[in-house]
N, C-alpha and C positions, 0 to 999 in steps of 0.2 A: 408726093402732093398728100397733105392732110385733109381731114373735111370736120369740122365742130357744128353743131346745130344748137342754135338757140331759141327758147320762147322767152321775149321782154315784155311783160303784159300785153300789148296786140300786134307786136311786130315779131313775127319768126324769120331767124336769119339762117342760112347755110352757108358756112365761111370755108372756102379752100386758099390754102395757101401751100406752098413750100418751104415758107418762110415761118420757122419755128419761134425766133423771138415775137414775131407780131402775135402769132396764135397765144403764145402764153401771155404775153401783156395784156389782151383783151379777156383771157380766158380768168388772169388774177385779180380783173375788176368785177367779171361777169360770170364767174365758174357757177354762181348758185341757182342759174339762169338755163345751164345745159340740159336740155332735154330733146328726146327723140320727135322727130316732127312726123304728124300724120299726114294722110294722104290729102284730108279736104283742106289743108294749108296752103296758102300762096305766099311762100317765104321770099325775103329778098335775097338776091345770089350776090354774094360777095367774093371777091378774090383780089389778091396782094402777090406784089410780085418787088423786088428790089434787086439792087447791084451795087459793087463796091463805092459809098460814099453816095449813096441814092443815086446813082446811076440809072435811069430807067424806071425809078420806083413810081408805082401808080397804085391807087385802092379803086377797083371799080364794083359797083353798086349799082346791080342790075344795067342799065346802058349808060349810067352816069360814072363817068372816069373823074377820079381827083388825081392829077399831078403832082407826086411829091418828087419830083425830079431835083437832085442835088442837095438833098436833106441829108445829112449826117447822119441822123439816126430815124431813118424814115419808116421803121416798123414801130417805133413809139409812137410819133404822127397820126400815121395811119388806123392805131387803135383808139387813139382821142378823137380823130375824125371820124370814125366808125360810132363810138358812144353818141356824138352828135347828130349822126343821119339817124339813129335808133329814135332820139328824142324828137327829132322832126315830121317822125314816120308814124307818130303815136297819133290816131285820129280821134279814139273816144275821151283822152283825160286832157286834162290842163295840169302842167307839172309846176309846181311852184318850187322857189330857191327854198328849201329848209332843210332842217334835220328834222326826221318824224321819229316818234316814239309811241307805244300804244300799251294800253291797258283794257281789259274784256268791256269798260264802259265808254273806250273811243279813243280816238287819235289824237297826239299832241303834236303841233308842227311849231318849231323854233327858227324863226327867221332873222336873217340880218346879214351886214357885209361882211366879208373876211377880216378874221382877226378879232370879231365881236364878241366870240366865245360860243359860239352855236356848238363845236364839238366838246368843247369842257364840260357844258352844261349836260350836253345828250350823254355822255360816257357818265357824270355822277347821277343821272336820273335811271342809268341803265343798271347801274350799281346797285341801286334802290328797288331794281324789280322792275324796271318799264322793259319792254320789249324793242328790238332795236328793228325798226321799218327801213331806214334809208339814213345815210350821212348828208346828203345834199339835194336830194329829189323828193317831194310829195306830191304822188301822181293820184288827183282826183277823177274819177269816172262822172263823167258830165251828167249823165243819167242817173244813176246810181246817187250819186253825191259821197260815194264810198272813196277813202284813202285805203289805195292798195299798198302791201310791201314793196319796196324796193332795194332789196339788201344787197346792194354794191358791198365789195371792199372798203373798208374805213381807214384812210390814210390822216396821220397826226402830223402835228408840227415835231421837230426834233427834240428831244429833251437834252439835256446839258451831256458834252462829249459825245453823242449822237450825230453820225453822220445820215442826211439824208438819202434813201435809198431810191427815190425818185427826184431826182435832180431839179427837172424842167418845173415839178410842183412844188420842191423844196421840203418834203413829207417823207416818214416812214410809213409801211404798213403795220395796221393794229390788229393783232389775232383776238377776234372777237369768242371763238370757237374756245379756245384755251383760258379765256377768264371765264365760261361757263355763262356767258350771256345768252339770253333766248333771242333766236335770230327769227325775224317774220311771224306770220300768223294771218288770220283771216281780215279781208277788207271791213275796213270799221268807218263810221261816220267820223270826220272831224269834228273834235268838240272844243278844241282851244287851241289859237295861235298866239305866241308870244312874238313880238317885233322887237329885236335889239337893237337898243338905239346906239349907233356904233359912233355918234360923237360925243355924248355926253361924257365928260371925264376923262377925255382923252388930251395928255399931252403935246400931241402933233395933230392937236383939231387943224380941219381944213386942208389937210394934205392928203394924198394917195398915192399908191404906186404901182405899175403895172410891170409884169415880166412879160417881153415880146420877143419870140422869133421872127427874124426877116429873112426872104430868101437871098440867095447869094446874088450880089449885084446892084441890090435896091437899099443897100443899109444907109451909104451917106447922104442920097437924096433925101430918105424917109426921115433920117435922125436931125436932118435939117429942118424938114417941116415939123417937128416936135420941137425943137430948140425955138422954134419962132411965136413958140405959144408962151405968153407970158406966164412966167414964174416955173417953167419946164427946165428941169434938168435930166441929162442921159447918162448911165455909165454901163458899161459891159458887165455882166452878172458876174460875180465876185466868186461863187461857191466853185470848188476844183470840178472840172468836168461840166459845170452849166451851162446850157446853150442859150444865147440871146442876151438883150439888152433889160436895164430896169430904168422904166421912165417914172421920175417925180413929178407930180402936177398937182396944182391947185384944185380942190373938189368944186368949191363953190362958182357959181356964175357962168362968165363966157369962157373961161379957160377950160373948164369941162364939155361945156359943150363942142369946142372947138377939138377937144381931143376925141370925143366921140365921132366928130364928124371925121375927122384924118383917119380914123380907124376902119370907117365905113368907105369910104373914098378908097382906100387902098386896101382892102383886105384879100385881094390877089397877091399881094407882096408880102402879106404876114401870114408866116404858120402857124403859130397862136398866140392866145392873149391868157395871163393869169393874173388876176388879181392879189396883190400881196398886202398881209395887215401893217399896219403902220408899227413903226418899228418901236415906240415907247407908249401903247395902249395904257389908259388909267383906270386901273381898276380897285383903287383904295377909297374911294369915297361909297358913301351908305347908298346901296341901289334902292331904287323906287318902283314897284310896280303898281301902272295904272289902266283899268280898264279904256280903249277906247273903240269907236264904233267902227262898224265892218267897212265903210267906205274910207275911213283913215287908214284901217289896215290894207286894204285894197291898193290904195294909192304907194303905201311903203312897198308893195310887193311888185307895182307896175312895172319898175324899169329894169327888175332881175329874173325873168323868169327866165327856164330852160330851152324854151323852143319859141317858136313861131306860132302863133295859133291862127288856124282860117276858119274865114267865116263860114258858116254852114250852109251848105251845097253851093259855095262860091271857093273857085281856085285864087282866092288872094288872102292874104293875112288881116287881122282887125284890124281898125284904127284906133288910135290911143282911147280915146271916147269909149268906142264900143268894148272894149278890151277892160278898160276900168268899170262900166257896167256890170261887166260878165265876171269878173272877180269877185266885185260887191254881192254878186248874187249868188256867189260859191259860198261865200262866207255868211249869208244868212243865217242865223240862229248860232255860228260860232261864237265862243266866249273869245273877244280879242285882247291882249294887253300890249302896252310897252313897258320894256324894263330897261332901265339903263344901268350902267355897268357898276361893279361892285364887287366886293369879295365872293367866292363860290359860295359858301356856305350860307350867308347873309341873302343871296340870289336864291337857292334851294329852300331857305326857310319860306321865304315870301311865296314862291310857287307853290311848296305844300300846303300851306296855308290858304292860298286863292282856289287853288281846287280840291279844295274840301278834305285833303290829307290822303288823296288816291296817291299812291306810290311812295308814301312817307315810310322809311324803316321802321 
């Protein structure tokens, strides 16, 4: 039995398991957060067990037990589940779904749907001198309003001839240290937010794709429900060794609402869900960077938070109206923009100009 300890913002973890693949998978993403725990902390106690083909597999966090019985890669799912558990236990932070970079003057968050170019822009800005704070998370402390670094490992889409090392996410690990990028830094105020427009310029506009892992025995019934939604198609994941199904659906209107409702109603039958980028994003048009009010930016972020927010002093999640007001308040004083797709160099030129040359090579 091995033990790993972590301090992730205001969440402490003590992880015990005899399953090295599980420990290694979580360590690979969160290794920069490993730290000895002090006697004053009250950590979450985590335990994972596994068997052949997921027999008897479970993840226990304190008194809550997550059954992973029957999953062929239960260790990988356990690491993903634990990552979400951490997000749900952050009490002092609101975590935006955004790549986060920093300069001494403040932090920049880049928000947008999968495939809109967050990681590509972030890598280019890091090459121009920005520090890496996070690939996908922008944790803002609710009292201080400061953005804290959340430097998980960075995963990117495979290049030509590359095979994804994580077949569930369809990505490969990017070595930040090898490139000499600055990682982390002090908490900083959020000065800029760029919302990437994932629709403008897309050749496949109006369509979305999800990668879904379904529990054994539930596939036929669940897939039939997906197919009952207008414009929806399903296919088994085509990558060698990949698990799950790909669901193609219409993003707009009633089909999207029905897909979300279906995922919510049957969450106990679904191992995991990943949004996949459009197969033919259009980045050939001239990009436009336009200022937007914080309220519009908050609405852009509303449906894509990384965790449920608990109302102050109450054991229930915020309602949409209260959540929108909370996000608008957090973004007060932040320069917010919408960026439409375009060639990378043109996007960088617009960003450098609008941010008064901060980070310009």
